[in-house]
C-alpha positions in Angstrom: -11.7 -26.0 -7.1 -12.7 -23.7 -4.2 -15.5 -21.2 -4.9 -14.6 -21.1 -8.6 -10.8 -20.7 -8.0 -9.0 -23.0 -10.5 -6.4 -25.3 -9.1 -2.9 -25.5 -10.8 -2.0 -28.8 -12.4 0.5 -31.2 -11.1 0.4 -29.9 -7.5 0.0 -32.7 -4.9 -0.1 -30.4 -1.9 -2.2 -27.2 -2.3 0.0 -25.5 0.4 2.9 -25.6 -2.1 1.4 -22.8 -4.1 2.8 -19.4 -3.3 0.4 -17.5 -1.0 -1.8 -20.4 -0.1 -1.7 -21.3 3.6 -3.5 -23.3 6.3 -5.4 -20.8 8.3 -8.2 -22.8 10.1 -8.0 -26.2 11.6 -11.1 -28.3 10.7 -12.0 -31.9 11.0 -10.8 -32.6 7.5 -7.5 -30.7 7.9 -4.4 -32.5 9.0 -3.0 -30.7 12.0 0.7 -29.8 12.0 2.3 -30.4 15.4 4.6 -27.4 14.8 1.9 -24.9 14.0 1.2 -22.1 16.4 -2.2 -20.8 17.2 -3.8 -17.5 18.1 -4.2 -16.9 21.8 -7.6 -18.2 22.8 -8.3 -19.6 19.3 -6.9 -23.1 19.1 -8.6 -23.5 15.7 -6.9 -20.4 14.2 -3.3 -21.0 12.9 -0.9 -18.1 12.9 0.4 -17.3 9.4 3.3 -16.6 9.0 4.6 -18.9 11.8 6.5 -16.8 14.3 9.9 -18.1 15.6 10.7 -18.6 19.2 13.0 -15.5 19.3 11.5 -12.6 21.3 13.2 -10.2 18.9 11.1 -11.6 16.1 8.7 -8.7 15.2 5.8 -11.1 15.2 6.6 -11.7 18.9 6.9 -8.0 19.9 4.7 -6.7 22.8 1.5 -5.1 21.8 2.9 -1.7 22.8 5.9 -2.0 20.5 3.8 -3.1 17.6 1.2 -0.3 18.1 3.8 2.4 18.5 5.5 1.5 15.3 2.2 1.1 13.5 1.1 4.5 14.7 4.2 6.2 13.2 3.6 4.3 10.0 0.1 5.6 9.9 1.2 9.2 10.6 3.9 9.0 8.0 1.5 7.6 5.4 -1.1 10.3 6.3 1.6 13.0 5.8 2.5 11.4 2.4 -1.2 11.5 1.4 -1.5 15.2 2.3 1.6 16.1 0.3 0.2 15.4 -3.2 -2.9 17.8 -3.2 -1.4 20.1 -0.6 -1.6 23.3 -2.7 -4.2 22.0 -5.3 -6.9 24.3 -4.0 -4.7 27.3 -4.8 -3.7 26.2 -8.3 -5.7 29.0 -9.9 -4.2 31.6 -7.6 -0.7 30.2 -8.1 -1.2 30.3 -11.9 -1.7 34.1 -11.6 1.1 34.7 -9.1 3.7 32.6 -11.0 2.4 33.9 -14.4 2.1 30.4 -15.8 -0.8 28.5 -17.4 -2.9 26.2 -15.1 -1.9 23.1 -17.0 1.8 23.9 -16.5 1.2 24.5 -12.7 -0.5 21.1 -12.5 2.1 19.3 -14.5 5.1 20.9 -12.7 3.8 20.6 -9.2 1.7 17.5 -9.3 3.0 15.7 -12.4 6.7 15.8 -11.3 5.7 14.7 -7.8 3.6 11.8 -9.1 6.4 10.5 -11.3 8.9 10.8 -8.5 6.7 8.6 -6.3 7.2 5.8 -8.8 10.9 6.4 -8.9 11.1 6.6 -5.1 9.2 3.3 -4.7 11.8 1.6 -7.0 14.7 3.1 -5.0 13.4 2.4 -1.5 12.2 -1.2 -2.3 15.7 -2.6 -2.7 17.0 -0.5 0.2 14.3 -2.1 2.4 15.2 -5.6 1.1 18.9 -5.1 1.4 19.3 -3.2 4.7 15.8 -3.3 6.3 12.8 -1.1 6.9 14.4 1.2 9.4 17.1 2.9 7.2 14.5 3.3 4.4 12.0 5.1 6.6 14.7 7.2 8.3 16.1 8.4 4.9 12.5 9.0 3.6 11.7 11.0 6.7 14.8 13.2 6.4 14.1 13.8 2.7 10.5 14.7 3.4 11.5 17.2 6.1 14.1 18.9 4.1 12.1 19.1 0.9 9.1 20.7 2.7 11.4 23.5 4.0 12.9 23.9 0.5 9.4 24.3 -1.0 8.4 26.8 1.6 11.5 28.9 0.9 11.2 28.8 -2.9 9.2 31.9 -3.2 8.0 32.4 -6.8 10.9 30.4 -8.2 8.9 27.8 -10.1 11.8 25.5 -11.1 13.0 25.4 -7.5 9.5 24.6 -6.3 9.2 21.8 -8.9 12.6 20.4 -7.7 11.4 20.4 -4.1 8.2 18.6 -5.2 10.4 15.9 -6.9 12.1 15.2 -3.6 8.8 15.1 -1.8 7.6 12.5 -4.3 10.7 10.4 -3.8 10.1 10.3 0.0 6.4 9.5 -0.6 7.4 6.5 -2.6 8.8 4.9 0.6 5.5 5.3 2.5 3.4 4.1 -0.5 5.5 1.0 -1.0 7.3 0.3 2.2 4.5 0.8 4.8 2.2 -2.1 3.7 5.1 -4.6 3.6 6.3 -3.3 7.0 2.8 -3.7 8.4 2.8 -7.3 7.0 6.1 -7.9 8.9 4.5 -7.3 12.3 1.0 -8.8 11.7 -0.6 -12.2 10.9 -2.8 -12.9 7.9 -6.0 -13.1 9.9 -5.6 -9.6 11.3 -3.9 -8.0 8.3 -7.0 -6.8 6.4 -8.1 -4.3 9.1 -4.5 -3.1 9.5 -4.2 -2.5 5.8 -7.6 -0.8 5.9 -6.4 1.7 8.6 -3.3 2.3 6.5 -5.5 3.1 3.5 -7.5 5.4 5.8 -4.3 7.2 6.7 -3.3 7.6 3.1 -6.7 8.5 1.6 -7.6 10.5 4.7 -4.5 12.5 4.2 -5.3 13.1 0.5 -8.8 14.2 1.4 -8.3 16.1 4.7 -5.0 17.8 3.6 -6.7 20.2 1.1 -9.3 21.1 3.7 -6.6 22.3 6.1 -4.2 23.7 3.4 -7.0 25.6 1.7 -7.6 27.6 4.9 -3.9 28.2 5.2 -3.5 29.2 1.6 -6.4 31.6 1.9 -5.3 33.2 5.2 -1.5 33.0 5.1 -0.6 32.2 1.5 0.2 28.9 -0.2 3.9 29.1 0.9 2.8 28.5 4.5 1.2 25.2 3.6 4.7 23.9 3.1 6.0 25.4 6.3 3.3 23.7 8.3 3.9 20.5 6.4 7.5 20.6 7.4 6.5 20.8 11.1 4.5 17.6 10.7 7.4 16.0 8.8 9.6 16.8 11.7 7.3 15.0 14.1 7.3 11.9 11.8 11.1 12.0 11.7 11.2 12.0 15.5 8.7 9.2 15.7 10.7 7.1 13.3 13.9 7.6 15.2 12.5 6.6 18.6 9.5 4.3 17.8 10.2 2.4 14.6 12.8 -0.4 15.1 13.9 -2.7 12.4 11.0 -4.9 11.2 12.8 -7.2 8.8 13.5 -10.6 10.3 15.1 -13.7 8.6 13.2 -16.8 9.8 14.8 -19.1 7.2 16.8 -20.8 10.0 13.7 -21.5 12.0 11.6 -22.8 9.0 14.5 -25.0 8.0 14.7 -26.4 11.5 10.9 -27.1 11.5 11.3 -28.9 8.1 14.1 -31.1 9.5 11.9 -32.0 12.5 8.9 -32.8 10.3 11.1 -35.1 8.2 12.3 -36.9 11.3 8.8 -37.5 12.5 7.6 -38.6 9.0 10.6 -41.0 8.6 10.2 -42.4 12.1 13.9 -41.8 12.7 13.2 -40.5 16.2 11.7 -37.5 18.0 12.8 -34.0 17.1 15.7 -32.9 19.2 16.8 -29.5 20.3 20.4 -29.9 19.0 21.9 -26.9 17.4 20.8 -26.7 13.9 23.4 -26.8 11.2 22.1 -24.7 8.2 22.2 -27.3 5.4 18.7 -26.5 4.1 17.9 -24.0 1.4 15.7 -20.9 1.7 12.6 -20.9 -0.5 11.7 -17.7 -2.3 8.9 -17.5 -4.8 8.8 -21.3 -4.8 12.5 -21.8 -5.7 15.5 -22.9 -3.7 17.8 -19.9 -3.9 20.2 -19.7 -0.9 21.3 -21.3 2.3 19.5 -19.9 5.4 21.6 -17.5 7.3 21.6 -17.9 11.1 21.9 -14.2 11.8 18.9 -13.6 13.9 19.2 -16.2 16.8 20.6 -14.7 20.0 23.1 -12.4 18.3 21.4 -9.1 19.1 19.8 -7.2 21.9 16.5 -5.4 21.7 18.2 -2.0 21.4 20.3 -2.9 18.4 17.0 -2.9 16.4 17.0 0.9 16.9 20.4 1.4 15.1 20.3 3.2 11.7 20.9 -0.3 10.2 21.3 -3.7 11.7 23.3 -4.9 8.7 22.7 -6.5 5.3 19.6 -8.7 5.2 20.6 -10.6 2.0 23.7 -11.5 0.0 22.0 -10.4 -3.2 23.6 -7.3 -4.7 21.8 -4.0 -4.6 21.8 -3.7 -8.4 20.0 -7.1 -8.6 17.5 -6.0 -6.0 16.9 -2.7 -7.8 16.1 -4.5 -11.0 14.1 -7.3 -9.3 10.7 -5.4 -9.1 10.6 -5.1 -12.9 10.7 -8.9 -13.0 7.2 -8.8 -11.6 6.0 -7.5 -15.0 5.4 -11.2 -15.9 3.2 -11.7 -12.8 -0.6 -11.5 -13.7 -1.2 -10.7 -10.0 0.9 -7.6 -10.2 -0.5 -6.5 -13.5 -4.0 -6.7 -12.2 -3.0 -4.9 -9.0 -1.2 -2.2 -10.9 -4.2 -1.5 -13.1 -6.6 -1.5 -10.1 -4.3 0.6 -7.9 -3.7 3.1 -10.8 -7.4 3.6 -11.3 -8.1 4.0 -7.6 -5.2 6.3 -6.7 -5.4 8.3 -9.9 -9.2 8.8 -9.5 -8.5 10.7 -6.3 -5.8 13.1 -7.6 -7.7 13.5 -10.8 -10.8 14.6 -9.0 -8.7 16.8 -6.7 -6.9 18.4 -9.6 -10.1 19.7 -11.2 -11.9 20.7 -7.9 -10.8 24.3 -8.5 -12.2 24.3 -12.0 -15.5 22.6 -10.9 -16.3 24.4 -7.7 -14.6 27.7 -8.4 -16.8 28.3 -11.5 -20.5 28.9 -11.8 -23.0 27.7 -10.5 -20.9 27.0 -7.3 -18.5 30.0 -7.2 -16.7 28.8 -4.1 -13.7 30.4 -2.5 -10.4 28.6 -2.1 -11.4 27.7 1.4 -14.8 26.5 0.3 -13.2 24.4 -2.5 -10.9 22.8 0.1 -13.9 21.9 2.4 -15.9 20.3 -0.4 -12.9 18.5 -1.7 -11.9 17.2 1.7 -14.8 16.6 4.0 -17.1 14.4 1.8 -14.2 12.2 0.6 -13.1 11.8 4.3 -16.6 10.7 5.3 -16.7 8.2 2.4 -13.2 6.9 3.3 -14.2 6.4 6.9 -17.3 4.4 5.9 -15.3 2.4 3.4 -12.5 1.7 5.7 -14.5 0.5 8.7 -16.8 -1.5 6.5 -14.1 -3.1 4.2 -11.4 -3.8 6.8 -13.4 -6.1 9.1 -15.3 -7.5 6.0 -11.9 -8.5 4.4 -10.7 -10.3 7.5 -14.1 -12.0 8.3 -14.6 -13.2 4.8 -11.1 -14.5 4.6 -11.6 -16.6 7.8 -15.1 -17.7 6.8 -14.1 -18.8 3.3 -11.0 -20.5 4.7 -13.1 -22.5 7.1 -15.5 -23.5 4.3 -12.4 -24.4 2.2 -11.2 -27.1 4.7 -9.1 -24.6 6.6 -7.1 -23.5 3.5 -6.7 -19.8 2.9 -6.4 -18.4 -0.6 -5.3 -14.7 -1.2 -8.1 -14.5 -3.8 -10.5 -14.3 -0.8 -9.3 -10.7 -0.4 -11.0 -9.8 -3.7 -14.6 -9.8 -2.5 -14.6 -6.1 -1.5 -14.2 -5.3 -5.2 -18.0 -5.6 -5.4 -18.2 -2.5 -3.3 -15.9 -0.7 -5.7 -18.3 -1.6 -8.6 -21.4 -0.5 -6.7 -20.3 2.7 -4.9 -17.4 3.8 -7.2 -19.6 3.5 -10.3 -22.6 5.1 -8.5 -20.5 8.0 -7.3 -19.0 9.0 -10.6 -22.1 8.4 -12.7 -24.2 10.3 -10.2 -21.7 13.2 -10.1 -21.6 13.4 -13.9 -25.4 13.1 -14.5 -26.6 15.4 -11.7 -27.6 18.9 -12.7 -28.0 20.6 -9.3 -26.8 24.1 -8.7 -26.1 23.3 -5.1 -22.6 22.0 -4.1 -24.3 19.6 -1.6 -25.4 17.2 -4.4 -22.0 16.6 -5.9 -20.5 16.4 -2.4 -22.8 13.5 -1.6 -21.7 11.6 -4.7 -18.0 12.4 -3.9 -18.5 10.7 -0.5 -20.2 7.7 -2.2 -17.4 7.1 -4.7 -14.8 7.2 -2.0 -16.5 4.3 -0.2 -15.9 2.2 -3.3 -12.3 3.5 -3.9 -11.4 2.7 -0.3 -12.7 -0.9 -0.7 -10.8 -1.5 -3.9 -7.5 -0.1 -2.5 -7.8 -2.3 0.6 -8.6 -5.3 -1.5 -5.7 -4.7 -3.9 -3.0 -4.1 -1.3 -4.1 -7.1 0.8 -4.2 -9.4 -2.2 -0.6 -8.5 -3.3 0.8 -8.7 0.2 -0.7 -12.1 0.9 0.0 -13.4 -2.6 3.7 -12.6 -2.7 4.7 -12.8 1.0 8.4 -12.1 1.1 8.3 -10.5 -2.4 5.6 -8.0 -1.4 8.0 -5.0 -1.2 9.3 -5.7 -4.7 5.8 -6.3 -6.1 4.3 -3.2 -4.5 7.3 -1.2 -5.7 6.3 -2.1 -9.3 2.7 -1.4 -8.6 3.4 2.1 -7.3 5.9 2.7 -10.2 3.2 1.8 -12.8 0.6 3.9 -11.1 2.9 6.9 -10.9 3.9 6.6 -14.6 0.3 6.5 -15.7 -0.5 9.4 -13.4 2.4 11.5 -14.7 1.1 11.1 -18.2 -2.5 12.0 -17.2 -1.5 15.3 -15.6 -0.6 16.7 -19.0 -4.1 16.4 -20.3 -6.5 16.3 -17.3 -7.3 20.0 -16.8 -7.6 20.6 -20.6 -9.7 17.4 -20.9 -12.2 18.7 -18.3 -12.3 22.1 -19.8 -12.9 20.7 -23.3 -15.5 18.0 -22.5 -17.3 19.4 -19.4 -18.2 17.7 -16.2 -20.8 15.3 -17.5 -18.6 13.5 -20.0 -15.6 13.7 -17.7 -17.1 12.0 -14.7 -19.2 9.5 -16.7 -16.0 8.4 -18.4 -14.4 7.9 -15.0 -17.5 5.9 -13.9 -17.1 3.6 -16.9 -13.4 3.1 -16.0 -14.5 2.0 -12.5 -16.9 -0.6 -14.0 -14.3 -2.0 -16.4 -11.7 -2.2 -13.7 -14.1 -4.0 -11.3 -14.7 -6.6 -14.0 -11.0 -7.5 -14.1 -11.4 -8.9 -10.6 -13.4 -11.9 -12.0 -10.5 -13.4 -14.0 -8.2 -12.5 -11.1 -10.4 -14.6 -8.8 -10.7 -17.6 -11.2 -7.2 -17.8 -12.5 -5.3 -16.1 -9.6 -4.1 -19.3 -8.0 -2.9 -20.8 -11.3 -1.1 -17.6 -12.0 0.6 -17.5 -8.6 1.9 -21.0 -9.0 3.1 -20.5 -12.6 4.9 -17.3 -11.6 6.6 -19.0 -8.6 7.8 -21.8 -10.9 9.5 -19.4 -13.3 11.7 -17.3 -10.9 14.3 -16.0 -13.3 16.3 -14.3 -10.6 16.8 -17.5 -8.7 
């Protein structure tokens, strides 16, 4: 039992548990002759093990990785800005469109939030079946077209809602597909900081978007917010076309070859040879033998074929099965915990943004649309920056430190430590915001920044934990997480503005603070029983 993490029963080798990996070589760790190590770090094992193929995304040059990563960040940031894009102008839109504020929030934000969940379930199987490139290309085109549609809708409310639905579908790809794509080009020991920057792009977009759009709405009108957004979407589309190659790579042939060589060394039948490998092994997915490894990656493509719209099918599993597979993760305690945590984190932000106009547009603040955008954007951005650059390195350093103390064995539960920051700063921010009675907007702005430190920490912890726990199944698992989050968010949009109006700021924000405390407490059983839950889930793969 490592640091209170319970071990599953009847497991002779701890590395047989899904997500557990050898990350550090210590004096008590048996070295694997086939392991690969980080440059300049002979004690740090690369997880996952890259193949010998230069086309393997793990072997790409630093420039190719960073260029693709930059586009993923830009696309994620754009997806973040899309949600609260016109939220500062909701009161003004209510007057122009002659509809109640609750209907504006439900039609423009509620429909988009629900579409995000649907989009994540659509793009997850596309990514698994045909790869990351076609999914990001389709999402980029849909985002570009839907922004133009929204800008041209005028005062046609149903048309505007339809455009928002398309925007939500495209956002689902970036919410779900980007973390798994980042995992495809990074190693475990460097993934925490990369996920942290992805979170900064997403949350930064959510926070900074209203700051910019509020000025546009006030000076040019809320329609122009969509027109400017379409320009940014066009840049993301161009970046995706030229800088984001296919990131999915089937290493089953390579791992099967390594296993064959290990068996030869263990049995003493001779030294491992370089003879052409005949794929007789089986691919292991979620701890189960499911299919023969496909030798489709070795020497059959050039570098430029990775920039085609699609490099072909990545699996023989039908699209319908892949579409239904994320829902299988309902039986995974890891996903249920992550869905609840992610729902709280990423609904706290839109919830707060949705009522900004009510909070700061009324006495004693009486801010303009532009002022509401500034207060609702700058403090959250400051808090997100602090949370990102504190949590990202902390996540990676704690993972490596605890792995070394655990005889070199890495457990995904090590990613849960930043949840402490969520409890402290998230709770402090909401309780402080609700209990303060200042007539100056500066005081609530400080508490907004504080709570975003905690929210950033929890989001990074949640996504990193799911990605490292499920490995190849991360896209499916995250798809369900986003779907659950969006479904919960869709329901909340029907009541959020009326709830705030009926209960007032004190009870509203104190209730959110209590929700933060309760959610933080769920990380304790996730830490203790997480490994047992991962092993049990992998042993009951119904789809295998």
